[in-house]
PDB file of N, CA, C and O in Angstrom:
ATOM      1  N   MET A   1       0.847  -1.168   0.000  1.00  0.00           N
ATOM      2  CA  MET A   1       0.000   0.000   0.000  1.00  0.00           C
ATOM      3  C   MET A   1       0.901   1.243   0.000  1.00  0.00           C
ATOM      4  O   MET A   1       1.770   1.370   0.863  1.00  0.00           O
ATOM      5  N   PRO A   2       0.705   2.158  -0.955  1.00  0.00           N
ATOM      6  CA  PRO A   2       1.545   3.348  -1.039  1.00  0.00           C
ATOM      7  C   PRO A   2       1.282   4.294   0.127  1.00  0.00           C
ATOM      8  O   PRO A   2       0.183   4.338   0.680  1.00  0.00           O
ATOM      9  N   GLY A   3       2.343   5.067   0.496  1.00  0.00           N
ATOM     10  CA  GLY A   3       2.253   6.034   1.587  1.00  0.00           C
ATOM     11  C   GLY A   3       1.524   7.283   1.145  1.00  0.00           C
ATOM     12  O   GLY A   3       1.091   7.381  -0.003  1.00  0.00           O
ATOM     13  N   PRO A   4       1.387   8.216   2.026  1.00  0.00           N
ATOM     14  CA  PRO A   4       0.702   9.473   1.690  1.00  0.00           C
ATOM     15  C   PRO A   4       1.481  10.235   0.620  1.00  0.00           C
ATOM     16  O   PRO A   4       2.705  10.142   0.522  1.00  0.00           O
ATOM     17  N   ILE A   5       0.746  10.972  -0.155  1.00  0.00           N
ATOM     18  CA  ILE A   5       1.340  11.760  -1.232  1.00  0.00           C
ATOM     19  C   ILE A   5       1.817  13.085  -0.650  1.00  0.00           C
ATOM     20  O   ILE A   5       1.065  13.802   0.011  1.00  0.00           O
ATOM     21  N   ALA A   6       3.080  13.391  -0.912  1.00  0.00           N
ATOM     22  CA  ALA A   6       3.650  14.650  -0.416  1.00  0.00           C
ATOM     23  C   ALA A   6       3.143  15.804  -1.274  1.00  0.00           C
ATOM     24  O   ALA A   6       2.990  15.658  -2.486  1.00  0.00           O
ATOM     25  N   PRO A   7       2.886  16.937  -0.654  1.00  0.00           N
ATOM     26  CA  PRO A   7       2.447  18.092  -1.441  1.00  0.00           C
ATOM     27  C   PRO A   7       3.574  18.557  -2.361  1.00  0.00           C
ATOM     28  O   PRO A   7       4.755  18.370  -2.067  1.00  0.00           O
ATOM     29  N   ALA A   8       3.191  19.152  -3.453  1.00  0.00           N
ATOM     30  CA  ALA A   8       4.184  19.651  -4.405  1.00  0.00           C
ATOM     31  C   ALA A   8       4.967  20.796  -3.777  1.00  0.00           C
ATOM     32  O   ALA A   8       4.421  21.603  -3.025  1.00  0.00           O
ATOM     33  N   ALA A   9       6.246  20.852  -4.098  1.00  0.00           N
ATOM     34  CA  ALA A   9       7.094  21.923  -3.580  1.00  0.00           C
ATOM     35  C   ALA A   9       6.688  23.236  -4.243  1.00  0.00           C
ATOM     36  O   ALA A   9       6.316  23.255  -5.417  1.00  0.00           O
ATOM     37  N   PRO A  10       6.761  24.339  -3.486  1.00  0.00           N
ATOM     38  CA  PRO A  10       6.413  25.620  -4.086  1.00  0.00           C
ATOM     39  C   PRO A  10       7.425  25.985  -5.168  1.00  0.00           C
ATOM     40  O   PRO A  10       8.578  25.556  -5.113  1.00  0.00           O
ATOM     41  N   PRO A  11       7.002  26.766  -6.139  1.00  0.00           N
ATOM     42  CA  PRO A  11       7.928  27.159  -7.204  1.00  0.00           C
ATOM     43  C   PRO A  11       9.014  28.077  -6.648  1.00  0.00           C
ATOM     44  O   PRO A  11       8.769  28.820  -5.698  1.00  0.00           O
ATOM     45  N   PRO A  12      10.206  28.031  -7.228  1.00  0.00           N
ATOM     46  CA  PRO A  12      11.263  28.930  -6.754  1.00  0.00           C
ATOM     47  C   PRO A  12      10.934  30.379  -7.104  1.00  0.00           C
ATOM     48  O   PRO A  12      10.169  30.653  -8.029  1.00  0.00           O
ATOM     49  N   LEU A  13      11.512  31.275  -6.366  1.00  0.00           N
ATOM     50  CA  LEU A  13      11.311  32.699  -6.632  1.00  0.00           C
ATOM     51  C   LEU A  13      12.077  33.112  -7.880  1.00  0.00           C
ATOM     52  O   LEU A  13      13.070  32.483  -8.246  1.00  0.00           O
ATOM     53  N   SER A  14      11.617  34.159  -8.520  1.00  0.00           N
ATOM     54  CA  SER A  14      12.351  34.691  -9.664  1.00  0.00           C
ATOM     55  C   SER A  14      13.675  35.260  -9.151  1.00  0.00           C
ATOM     56  O   SER A  14      13.764  35.664  -7.991  1.00  0.00           O
ATOM     57  N   PRO A  15      14.695  35.296  -9.997  1.00  0.00           N
ATOM     58  CA  PRO A  15      15.986  35.843  -9.555  1.00  0.00           C
ATOM     59  C   PRO A  15      15.880  37.277  -9.035  1.00  0.00           C
ATOM     60  O   PRO A  15      16.547  37.631  -8.063  1.00  0.00           O
ATOM     61  N   ALA A  16      15.058  38.095  -9.665  1.00  0.00           N
ATOM     62  CA  ALA A  16      14.905  39.480  -9.221  1.00  0.00           C
ATOM     63  C   ALA A  16      14.260  39.544  -7.838  1.00  0.00           C
ATOM     64  O   ALA A  16      14.678  40.331  -6.988  1.00  0.00           O
ATOM     65  N   ARG A  17      13.247  38.715  -7.618  1.00  0.00           N
ATOM     66  CA  ARG A  17      12.567  38.710  -6.315  1.00  0.00           C
ATOM     67  C   ARG A  17      13.492  38.156  -5.241  1.00  0.00           C
ATOM     68  O   ARG A  17      13.497  38.649  -4.113  1.00  0.00           O
ATOM     69  N   ASP A  18      14.274  37.137  -5.581  1.00  0.00           N
ATOM     70  CA  ASP A  18      15.231  36.554  -4.657  1.00  0.00           C
ATOM     71  C   ASP A  18      16.235  37.625  -4.209  1.00  0.00           C
ATOM     72  O   ASP A  18      16.523  37.755  -3.019  1.00  0.00           O
ATOM     73  N   ARG A  19      16.763  38.389  -5.174  1.00  0.00           N
ATOM     74  CA  ARG A  19      17.721  39.460  -4.855  1.00  0.00           C
ATOM     75  C   ARG A  19      17.079  40.519  -3.961  1.00  0.00           C
ATOM     76  O   ARG A  19      17.697  40.992  -3.008  1.00  0.00           O
ATOM     77  N   ALA A  20      15.840  40.887  -4.273  1.00  0.00           N
ATOM     78  CA  ALA A  20      15.147  41.913  -3.498  1.00  0.00           C
ATOM     79  C   ALA A  20      14.923  41.463  -2.056  1.00  0.00           C
ATOM     80  O   ALA A  20      15.109  42.248  -1.125  1.00  0.00           O
ATOM     81  N   LEU A  21      14.528  40.212  -1.869  1.00  0.00           N
ATOM     82  CA  LEU A  21      14.304  39.700  -0.516  1.00  0.00           C
ATOM     83  C   LEU A  21      15.616  39.579   0.247  1.00  0.00           C
ATOM     84  O   LEU A  21      15.671  39.885   1.438  1.00  0.00           O
ATOM     85  N   ARG A  22      16.671  39.135  -0.428  1.00  0.00           N
ATOM     86  CA  ARG A  22      17.988  39.047   0.226  1.00  0.00           C
ATOM     87  C   ARG A  22      18.472  40.434   0.635  1.00  0.00           C
ATOM     88  O   ARG A  22      19.018  40.604   1.726  1.00  0.00           O
ATOM     89  N   GLN A  23      18.278  41.415  -0.223  1.00  0.00           N
ATOM     90  CA  GLN A  23      18.692  42.783   0.079  1.00  0.00           C
ATOM     91  C   GLN A  23      17.912  43.323   1.277  1.00  0.00           C
ATOM     92  O   GLN A  23      18.488  43.949   2.166  1.00  0.00           O
ATOM     93  N   ALA A  24      16.609  43.082   1.298  1.00  0.00           N
ATOM     94  CA  ALA A  24      15.782  43.546   2.414  1.00  0.00           C
ATOM     95  C   ALA A  24      16.232  42.903   3.726  1.00  0.00           C
ATOM     96  O   ALA A  24      16.315  43.573   4.755  1.00  0.00           O
ATOM     97  N   ALA A  25      16.518  41.616   3.684  1.00  0.00           N
ATOM     98  CA  ALA A  25      16.968  40.905   4.883  1.00  0.00           C
ATOM     99  C   ALA A  25      18.315  41.450   5.358  1.00  0.00           C
ATOM    100  O   ALA A  25      18.525  41.617   6.559  1.00  0.00           O
ATOM    101  N   GLN A  26      19.213  41.724   4.440  1.00  0.00           N
ATOM    102  CA  GLN A  26      20.526  42.261   4.801  1.00  0.00           C
ATOM    103  C   GLN A  26      20.398  43.669   5.387  1.00  0.00           C
ATOM    104  O   GLN A  26      21.096  44.011   6.342  1.00  0.00           O
ATOM    105  N   GLU A  27      19.517  44.474   4.824  1.00  0.00           N
ATOM    106  CA  GLU A  27      19.305  45.827   5.348  1.00  0.00           C
ATOM    107  C   GLU A  27      18.713  45.785   6.759  1.00  0.00           C
ATOM    108  O   GLU A  27      19.075  46.598   7.609  1.00  0.00           O
ATOM    109  N   LEU A  28      17.808  44.844   7.007  1.00  0.00           N
ATOM    110  CA  LEU A  28      17.241  44.704   8.351  1.00  0.00           C
ATOM    111  C   LEU A  28      18.312  44.275   9.348  1.00  0.00           C
ATOM    112  O   LEU A  28      18.353  44.775  10.473  1.00  0.00           O
ATOM    113  N   GLU A  29      19.181  43.348   8.937  1.00  0.00           N
ATOM    114  CA  GLU A  29      20.260  42.932   9.827  1.00  0.00           C
ATOM    115  C   GLU A  29      21.203  44.106  10.098  1.00  0.00           C
ATOM    116  O   GLU A  29      21.642  44.289  11.234  1.00  0.00           O
ATOM    117  N   ALA A  30      21.519  44.897   9.082  1.00  0.00           N
ATOM    118  CA  ALA A  30      22.399  46.048   9.262  1.00  0.00           C
ATOM    119  C   ALA A  30      21.779  47.055  10.228  1.00  0.00           C
ATOM    120  O   ALA A  30      22.484  47.612  11.071  1.00  0.00           O
ATOM    121  N   ALA A  31      20.483  47.294  10.121  1.00  0.00           N
ATOM    122  CA  ALA A  31      19.810  48.223  11.035  1.00  0.00           C
ATOM    123  C   ALA A  31      19.875  47.690  12.466  1.00  0.00           C
ATOM    124  O   ALA A  31      20.109  48.453  13.403  1.00  0.00           O
ATOM    125  N   PHE A  32      19.672  46.403  12.632  1.00  0.00           N
ATOM    126  CA  PHE A  32      19.759  45.789  13.951  1.00  0.00           C
ATOM    127  C   PHE A  32      21.171  45.928  14.512  1.00  0.00           C
ATOM    128  O   PHE A  32      21.347  46.301  15.672  1.00  0.00           O
ATOM    129  N   LEU A  33      22.174  45.629  13.692  1.00  0.00           N
ATOM    130  CA  LEU A  33      23.559  45.726  14.144  1.00  0.00           C
ATOM    131  C   LEU A  33      23.931  47.173  14.491  1.00  0.00           C
ATOM    132  O   LEU A  33      24.640  47.406  15.470  1.00  0.00           O
ATOM    133  N   ALA A  34      23.466  48.135  13.708  1.00  0.00           N
ATOM    134  CA  ALA A  34      23.750  49.537  14.000  1.00  0.00           C
ATOM    135  C   ALA A  34      23.182  49.931  15.356  1.00  0.00           C
ATOM    136  O   ALA A  34      23.829  50.646  16.121  1.00  0.00           O
ATOM    137  N   GLU A  35      21.992  49.474  15.648  1.00  0.00           N
ATOM    138  CA  GLU A  35      21.386  49.782  16.945  1.00  0.00           C
ATOM    139  C   GLU A  35      22.156  49.104  18.073  1.00  0.00           C
ATOM    140  O   GLU A  35      22.340  49.695  19.137  1.00  0.00           O
ATOM    141  N   MET A  36      22.603  47.879  17.853  1.00  0.00           N
ATOM    142  CA  MET A  36      23.394  47.190  18.875  1.00  0.00           C
ATOM    143  C   MET A  36      24.732  47.910  19.104  1.00  0.00           C
ATOM    144  O   MET A  36      25.185  48.033  20.242  1.00  0.00           O
ATOM    145  N   LEU A  37      25.352  48.377  18.032  1.00  0.00           N
ATOM    146  CA  LEU A  37      26.600  49.127  18.169  1.00  0.00           C
ATOM    147  C   LEU A  37      26.367  50.435  18.925  1.00  0.00           C
ATOM    148  O   LEU A  37      27.196  50.852  19.735  1.00  0.00           O
ATOM    149  N   ARG A  38      25.234  51.074  18.652  1.00  0.00           N
ATOM    150  CA  ARG A  38      24.910  52.311  19.361  1.00  0.00           C
ATOM    151  C   ARG A  38      24.729  52.047  20.848  1.00  0.00           C
ATOM    152  O   ARG A  38      25.197  52.817  21.686  1.00  0.00           O
ATOM    153  N   GLN A  39      24.049  50.958  21.168  1.00  0.00           N
ATOM    154  CA  GLN A  39      23.796  50.634  22.569  1.00  0.00           C
ATOM    155  C   GLN A  39      25.087  50.299  23.326  1.00  0.00           C
ATOM    156  O   GLN A  39      25.165  50.504  24.537  1.00  0.00           O
ATOM    157  N   THR A  40      26.084  49.792  22.626  1.00  0.00           N
ATOM    158  CA  THR A  40      27.354  49.484  23.284  1.00  0.00           C
ATOM    159  C   THR A  40      28.203  50.717  23.492  1.00  0.00           C
ATOM    160  O   THR A  40      29.215  50.661  24.190  1.00  0.00           O
ATOM    161  N   GLY A  41      27.807  51.835  22.896  1.00  0.00           N
ATOM    162  CA  GLY A  41      28.540  53.078  23.076  1.00  0.00           C
ATOM    163  C   GLY A  41      29.538  53.355  21.981  1.00  0.00           C
ATOM    164  O   GLY A  41      30.312  54.307  22.089  1.00  0.00           O
ATOM    165  N   LEU A  42      29.550  52.560  20.929  1.00  0.00           N
ATOM    166  CA  LEU A  42      30.482  52.803  19.839  1.00  0.00           C
ATOM    167  C   LEU A  42      30.184  54.149  19.192  1.00  0.00           C
ATOM    168  O   LEU A  42      29.056  54.410  18.772  1.00  0.00           O
ATOM    169  N   GLY A  43      31.184  54.987  19.116  1.00  0.00           N
ATOM    170  CA  GLY A  43      31.037  56.281  18.472  1.00  0.00           C
ATOM    171  C   GLY A  43      30.472  57.373  19.356  1.00  0.00           C
ATOM    172  O   GLY A  43      30.157  58.457  18.865  1.00  0.00           O
ATOM    173  N   THR A  44      30.335  57.113  20.654  1.00  0.00           N
ATOM    174  CA  THR A  44      29.840  58.178  21.526  1.00  0.00           C
ATOM    175  C   THR A  44      30.911  59.248  21.682  1.00  0.00           C
ATOM    176  O   THR A  44      32.106  58.949  21.677  1.00  0.00           O
ATOM    177  N   THR A  45      30.486  60.463  21.817  1.00  0.00           N
ATOM    178  CA  THR A  45      31.396  61.587  21.939  1.00  0.00           C
ATOM    179  C   THR A  45      32.108  61.535  23.285  1.00  0.00           C
ATOM    180  O   THR A  45      31.475  61.392  24.331  1.00  0.00           O
ATOM    181  N   ARG A  46      33.406  61.649  23.243  1.00  0.00           N
ATOM    182  CA  ARG A  46      34.197  61.700  24.476  1.00  0.00           C
ATOM    183  C   ARG A  46      34.190  63.139  24.985  1.00  0.00           C
ATOM    184  O   ARG A  46      34.171  64.089  24.203  1.00  0.00           O
ATOM    185  N   GLN A  47      34.205  63.277  26.266  1.00  0.00           N
ATOM    186  CA  GLN A  47      34.167  64.616  26.863  1.00  0.00           C
ATOM    187  C   GLN A  47      35.417  65.424  26.530  1.00  0.00           C
ATOM    188  O   GLN A  47      35.360  66.652  26.474  1.00  0.00           O
ATOM    189  N   SER A  48      36.546  64.748  26.308  1.00  0.00           N
ATOM    190  CA  SER A  48      37.796  65.472  26.066  1.00  0.00           C
ATOM    191  C   SER A  48      37.820  66.167  24.703  1.00  0.00           C
ATOM    192  O   SER A  48      38.501  67.181  24.545  1.00  0.00           O
ATOM    193  N   PHE A  49      37.088  65.640  23.714  1.00  0.00           N
ATOM    194  CA  PHE A  49      37.106  66.256  22.396  1.00  0.00           C
ATOM    195  C   PHE A  49      36.003  67.293  22.252  1.00  0.00           C
ATOM    196  O   PHE A  49      36.242  68.393  21.756  1.00  0.00           O
ATOM    197  N   GLY A  50      34.815  66.950  22.679  1.00  0.00           N
ATOM    198  CA  GLY A  50      33.702  67.892  22.632  1.00  0.00           C
ATOM    199  C   GLY A  50      33.389  68.401  21.237  1.00  0.00           C
ATOM    200  O   GLY A  50      33.225  69.605  21.038  1.00  0.00           O
ATOM    201  N   GLY A  51      33.303  67.491  20.261  1.00  0.00           N
ATOM    202  CA  GLY A  51      33.066  67.859  18.883  1.00  0.00           C
ATOM    203  C   GLY A  51      31.660  68.333  18.592  1.00  0.00           C
ATOM    204  O   GLY A  51      31.390  68.791  17.483  1.00  0.00           O
ATOM    205  N   GLY A  52      30.766  68.239  19.540  1.00  0.00           N
ATOM    206  CA  GLY A  52      29.415  68.754  19.364  1.00  0.00           C
ATOM    207  C   GLY A  52      28.556  67.916  18.430  1.00  0.00           C
ATOM    208  O   GLY A  52      28.760  66.714  18.262  1.00  0.00           O
ATOM    209  N   ALA A  53      27.586  68.600  17.828  1.00  0.00           N
ATOM    210  CA  ALA A  53      26.594  67.926  16.985  1.00  0.00           C
ATOM    211  C   ALA A  53      27.226  67.295  15.750  1.00  0.00           C
ATOM    212  O   ALA A  53      26.796  66.222  15.325  1.00  0.00           O
ATOM    213  N   GLY A  54      28.221  67.925  15.173  1.00  0.00           N
ATOM    214  CA  GLY A  54      28.872  67.375  13.985  1.00  0.00           C
ATOM    215  C   GLY A  54      29.531  66.046  14.265  1.00  0.00           C
ATOM    216  O   GLY A  54      29.439  65.114  13.467  1.00  0.00           O
ATOM    217  N   GLU A  55      30.195  65.960  15.404  1.00  0.00           N
ATOM    218  CA  GLU A  55      30.845  64.703  15.768  1.00  0.00           C
ATOM    219  C   GLU A  55      29.807  63.624  16.057  1.00  0.00           C
ATOM    220  O   GLU A  55      30.004  62.466  15.690  1.00  0.00           O
ATOM    221  N   GLU A  56      28.726  63.980  16.698  1.00  0.00           N
ATOM    222  CA  GLU A  56      27.665  63.021  16.972  1.00  0.00           C
ATOM    223  C   GLU A  56      27.048  62.492  15.677  1.00  0.00           C
ATOM    224  O   GLU A  56      26.774  61.298  15.553  1.00  0.00           O
ATOM    225  N   GLN A  57      26.832  63.392  14.715  1.00  0.00           N
ATOM    226  CA  GLN A  57      26.256  62.982  13.430  1.00  0.00           C
ATOM    227  C   GLN A  57      27.207  62.058  12.692  1.00  0.00           C
ATOM    228  O   GLN A  57      26.784  61.034  12.155  1.00  0.00           O
ATOM    229  N   PHE A  58      28.486  62.407  12.660  1.00  0.00           N
ATOM    230  CA  PHE A  58      29.467  61.562  11.995  1.00  0.00           C
ATOM    231  C   PHE A  58      29.511  60.184  12.640  1.00  0.00           C
ATOM    232  O   PHE A  58      29.633  59.175  11.945  1.00  0.00           O
ATOM    233  N   SER A  59      29.413  60.138  13.960  1.00  0.00           N
ATOM    234  CA  SER A  59      29.433  58.856  14.667  1.00  0.00           C
ATOM    235  C   SER A  59      28.297  57.954  14.219  1.00  0.00           C
ATOM    236  O   SER A  59      28.487  56.746  14.079  1.00  0.00           O
ATOM    237  N   SER A  60      27.113  58.522  13.992  1.00  0.00           N
ATOM    238  CA  SER A  60      25.984  57.696  13.553  1.00  0.00           C
ATOM    239  C   SER A  60      26.221  57.172  12.139  1.00  0.00           C
ATOM    240  O   SER A  60      25.860  56.036  11.830  1.00  0.00           O
ATOM    241  N   PHE A  61      26.833  58.002  11.268  1.00  0.00           N
ATOM    242  CA  PHE A  61      27.166  57.537   9.919  1.00  0.00           C
ATOM    243  C   PHE A  61      28.179  56.403   9.976  1.00  0.00           C
ATOM    244  O   PHE A  61      28.064  55.415   9.252  1.00  0.00           O
ATOM    245  N   LEU A  62      29.170  56.559  10.844  1.00  0.00           N
ATOM    246  CA  LEU A  62      30.204  55.542  10.991  1.00  0.00           C
ATOM    247  C   LEU A  62      29.604  54.220  11.481  1.00  0.00           C
ATOM    248  O   LEU A  62      29.931  53.156  10.956  1.00  0.00           O
ATOM    249  N   ARG A  63      28.733  54.289  12.483  1.00  0.00           N
ATOM    250  CA  ARG A  63      28.069  53.071  12.986  1.00  0.00           C
ATOM    251  C   ARG A  63      27.262  52.402  11.888  1.00  0.00           C
ATOM    252  O   ARG A  63      27.300  51.180  11.745  1.00  0.00           O
ATOM    253  N   THR A  64      26.530  53.195  11.108  1.00  0.00           N
ATOM    254  CA  THR A  64      25.712  52.641  10.028  1.00  0.00           C
ATOM    255  C   THR A  64      26.584  51.940   8.995  1.00  0.00           C
ATOM    256  O   THR A  64      26.268  50.831   8.563  1.00  0.00           O
ATOM    257  N   GLU A  65      27.672  52.578   8.599  1.00  0.00           N
ATOM    258  CA  GLU A  65      28.579  51.971   7.617  1.00  0.00           C
ATOM    259  C   GLU A  65      29.220  50.698   8.157  1.00  0.00           C
ATOM    260  O   GLU A  65      29.347  49.711   7.432  1.00  0.00           O
ATOM    261  N   GLN A  66      29.622  50.713   9.417  1.00  0.00           N
ATOM    262  CA  GLN A  66      30.211  49.522  10.019  1.00  0.00           C
ATOM    263  C   GLN A  66      29.189  48.386  10.077  1.00  0.00           C
ATOM    264  O   GLN A  66      29.522  47.235   9.798  1.00  0.00           O
ATOM    265  N   ALA A  67      27.967  48.703  10.433  1.00  0.00           N
ATOM    266  CA  ALA A  67      26.919  47.683  10.504  1.00  0.00           C
ATOM    267  C   ALA A  67      26.616  47.119   9.118  1.00  0.00           C
ATOM    268  O   ALA A  67      26.414  45.912   8.977  1.00  0.00           O
ATOM    269  N   GLN A  68      26.581  47.972   8.095  1.00  0.00           N
ATOM    270  CA  GLN A  68      26.342  47.485   6.738  1.00  0.00           C
ATOM    271  C   GLN A  68      27.473  46.584   6.270  1.00  0.00           C
ATOM    272  O   GLN A  68      27.229  45.569   5.616  1.00  0.00           O
ATOM    273  N   ALA A  69      28.707  46.944   6.597  1.00  0.00           N
ATOM    274  CA  ALA A  69      29.853  46.102   6.230  1.00  0.00           C
ATOM    275  C   ALA A  69      29.793  44.760   6.946  1.00  0.00           C
ATOM    276  O   ALA A  69      30.094  43.724   6.354  1.00  0.00           O
ATOM    277  N   MET A  70      29.408  44.776   8.210  1.00  0.00           N
ATOM    278  CA  MET A  70      29.282  43.524   8.960  1.00  0.00           C
ATOM    279  C   MET A  70      28.214  42.627   8.331  1.00  0.00           C
ATOM    280  O   MET A  70      28.440  41.433   8.138  1.00  0.00           O
ATOM    281  N   ALA A  71      27.062  43.197   8.016  1.00  0.00           N
ATOM    282  CA  ALA A  71      25.966  42.425   7.427  1.00  0.00           C
ATOM    283  C   ALA A  71      26.349  41.878   6.059  1.00  0.00           C
ATOM    284  O   ALA A  71      25.988  40.752   5.717  1.00  0.00           O
ATOM    285  N   ALA A  72      27.083  42.675   5.270  1.00  0.00           N
ATOM    286  CA  ALA A  72      27.495  42.233   3.931  1.00  0.00           C
ATOM    287  C   ALA A  72      28.463  41.051   3.998  1.00  0.00           C
ATOM    288  O   ALA A  72      28.546  40.259   3.060  1.00  0.00           O
ATOM    289  N   ARG A  73      29.183  40.936   5.095  1.00  0.00           N
ATOM    290  CA  ARG A  73      30.144  39.843   5.261  1.00  0.00           C
ATOM    291  C   ARG A  73      29.570  38.663   6.029  1.00  0.00           C
ATOM    292  O   ARG A  73      30.316  37.793   6.479  1.00  0.00           O
ATOM    293  N   GLY A  74      28.263  38.627   6.182  1.00  0.00           N
ATOM    294  CA  GLY A  74      27.637  37.494   6.851  1.00  0.00           C
ATOM    295  C   GLY A  74      27.039  37.836   8.197  1.00  0.00           C
ATOM    296  O   GLY A  74      26.176  37.114   8.697  1.00  0.00           O
ATOM    297  N   GLY A  75      27.487  38.931   8.789  1.00  0.00           N
ATOM    298  CA  GLY A  75      26.911  39.399  10.042  1.00  0.00           C
ATOM    299  C   GLY A  75      26.831  38.330  11.110  1.00  0.00           C
ATOM    300  O   GLY A  75      27.781  37.581  11.336  1.00  0.00           O
ATOM    301  N   ILE A  76      25.696  38.271  11.755  1.00  0.00           N
ATOM    302  CA  ILE A  76      25.476  37.303  12.822  1.00  0.00           C
ATOM    303  C   ILE A  76      24.499  36.215  12.381  1.00  0.00           C
ATOM    304  O   ILE A  76      24.026  35.430  13.202  1.00  0.00           O
ATOM    305  N   GLY A  77      24.202  36.173  11.096  1.00  0.00           N
ATOM    306  CA  GLY A  77      23.296  35.153  10.570  1.00  0.00           C
ATOM    307  C   GLY A  77      21.832  35.545  10.593  1.00  0.00           C
ATOM    308  O   GLY A  77      20.970  34.765  10.187  1.00  0.00           O
ATOM    309  N   LEU A  78      21.552  36.731  11.059  1.00  0.00           N
ATOM    310  CA  LEU A  78      20.164  37.182  11.143  1.00  0.00           C
ATOM    311  C   LEU A  78      19.547  37.347   9.758  1.00  0.00           C
ATOM    312  O   LEU A  78      18.370  37.045   9.563  1.00  0.00           O
ATOM    313  N   ALA A  79      20.332  37.823   8.802  1.00  0.00           N
ATOM    314  CA  ALA A  79      19.805  38.046   7.450  1.00  0.00           C
ATOM    315  C   ALA A  79      19.302  36.745   6.829  1.00  0.00           C
ATOM    316  O   ALA A  79      18.274  36.740   6.152  1.00  0.00           O
ATOM    317  N   GLU A  80      20.014  35.648   7.054  1.00  0.00           N
ATOM    318  CA  GLU A  80      19.565  34.361   6.488  1.00  0.00           C
ATOM    319  C   GLU A  80      18.239  33.925   7.097  1.00  0.00           C
ATOM    320  O   GLU A  80      17.366  33.419   6.392  1.00  0.00           O
ATOM    321  N   SER A  81      18.088  34.117   8.393  1.00  0.00           N
ATOM    322  CA  SER A  81      16.818  33.772   9.048  1.00  0.00           C
ATOM    323  C   SER A  81      15.689  34.656   8.533  1.00  0.00           C
ATOM    324  O   SER A  81      14.583  34.184   8.267  1.00  0.00           O
ATOM    325  N   LEU A  82      15.987  35.952   8.397  1.00  0.00           N
ATOM    326  CA  LEU A  82      14.978  36.869   7.874  1.00  0.00           C
ATOM    327  C   LEU A  82      14.619  36.524   6.436  1.00  0.00           C
ATOM    328  O   LEU A  82      13.447  36.560   6.062  1.00  0.00           O
ATOM    329  N   PHE A  83      15.625  36.189   5.627  1.00  0.00           N
ATOM    330  CA  PHE A  83      15.376  35.817   4.238  1.00  0.00           C
ATOM    331  C   PHE A  83      14.469  34.593   4.166  1.00  0.00           C
ATOM    332  O   PHE A  83      13.516  34.571   3.387  1.00  0.00           O
ATOM    333  N   ALA A  84      14.761  33.573   4.975  1.00  0.00           N
ATOM    334  CA  ALA A  84      13.934  32.360   4.978  1.00  0.00           C
ATOM    335  C   ALA A  84      12.492  32.683   5.361  1.00  0.00           C
ATOM    336  O   ALA A  84      11.556  32.128   4.787  1.00  0.00           O
ATOM    337  N   ALA A  85      12.313  33.579   6.328  1.00  0.00           N
ATOM    338  CA  ALA A  85      10.962  33.960   6.728  1.00  0.00           C
ATOM    339  C   ALA A  85      10.249  34.735   5.625  1.00  0.00           C
ATOM    340  O   ALA A  85       9.054  34.546   5.399  1.00  0.00           O
ATOM    341  N   LEU A  86      10.988  35.612   4.938  1.00  0.00           N
ATOM    342  CA  LEU A  86      10.387  36.363   3.839  1.00  0.00           C
ATOM    343  C   LEU A  86       9.993  35.438   2.684  1.00  0.00           C
ATOM    344  O   LEU A  86       8.941  35.616   2.070  1.00  0.00           O
ATOM    345  N   VAL A  87      10.839  34.457   2.394  1.00  0.00           N
ATOM    346  CA  VAL A  87      10.529  33.499   1.322  1.00  0.00           C
ATOM    347  C   VAL A  87       9.298  32.689   1.696  1.00  0.00           C
ATOM    348  O   VAL A  87       8.412  32.478   0.867  1.00  0.00           O
ATOM    349  N   ALA A  88       9.243  32.239   2.934  1.00  0.00           N
ATOM    350  CA  ALA A  88       8.073  31.458   3.384  1.00  0.00           C
ATOM    351  C   ALA A  88       6.790  32.291   3.285  1.00  0.00           C
ATOM    352  O   ALA A  88       5.725  31.794   2.919  1.00  0.00           O
ATOM    353  N   ARG A  89       6.930  33.558   3.621  1.00  0.00           N
ATOM    354  CA  ARG A  89       5.746  34.428   3.534  1.00  0.00           C
ATOM    355  C   ARG A  89       5.302  34.630   2.086  1.00  0.00           C
ATOM    356  O   ARG A  89       4.110  34.763   1.805  1.00  0.00           O
ATOM    357  N   GLU A  90       6.269  34.652   1.176  1.00  0.00           N
ATOM    358  CA  GLU A  90       5.963  34.786  -0.258  1.00  0.00           C
ATOM    359  C   GLU A  90       5.370  33.496  -0.820  1.00  0.00           C
ATOM    360  O   GLU A  90       4.724  33.505  -1.867  1.00  0.00           O
ATOM    361  N   GLY A  91       5.594  32.396  -0.122  1.00  0.00           N
ATOM    362  CA  GLY A  91       5.083  31.117  -0.601  1.00  0.00           C
ATOM    363  C   GLY A  91       5.964  30.471  -1.654  1.00  0.00           C
ATOM    364  O   GLY A  91       5.507  29.612  -2.409  1.00  0.00           O
ATOM    365  N   GLY A  92       7.204  30.873  -1.707  1.00  0.00           N
ATOM    366  CA  GLY A  92       8.140  30.316  -2.693  1.00  0.00           C
ATOM    367  C   GLY A  92       9.167  29.430  -2.032  1.00  0.00           C
ATOM    368  O   GLY A  92       9.218  29.316  -0.807  1.00  0.00           O
ATOM    369  N   ALA A  93       9.981  28.807  -2.854  1.00  0.00           N
ATOM    370  CA  ALA A  93      11.068  27.970  -2.364  1.00  0.00           C
ATOM    371  C   ALA A  93      12.366  28.740  -2.556  1.00  0.00           C
ATOM    372  O   ALA A  93      12.549  29.378  -3.593  1.00  0.00           O
ATOM    373  N   PRO A  94      13.275  28.696  -1.577  1.00  0.00           N
ATOM    374  CA  PRO A  94      14.540  29.406  -1.731  1.00  0.00           C
ATOM    375  C   PRO A  94      15.396  28.831  -2.838  1.00  0.00           C
ATOM    376  O   PRO A  94      16.495  29.325  -3.088  1.00  0.00           O
TER     377      PRO A  94
END
């Protein structure tokens, strides 16, 4: 007696949609990493320099760039989890 029939696998995503979802997942991971870097105090103004608002603004740009570089190099793996969730929500196969 044959076993149960497995449901058909969902169709794969188009290459353009795959790239868009991967990019979105990477951007979300970068935003998360930037916030974590901010919370650790990376780029906070030291009292000895007192660079004011300009130094504070530059620090946020630096944190954002560092977080984007981290995410582009694999980050902490959050982007892959986010990508898998986005693909599942789209109903496609990775």
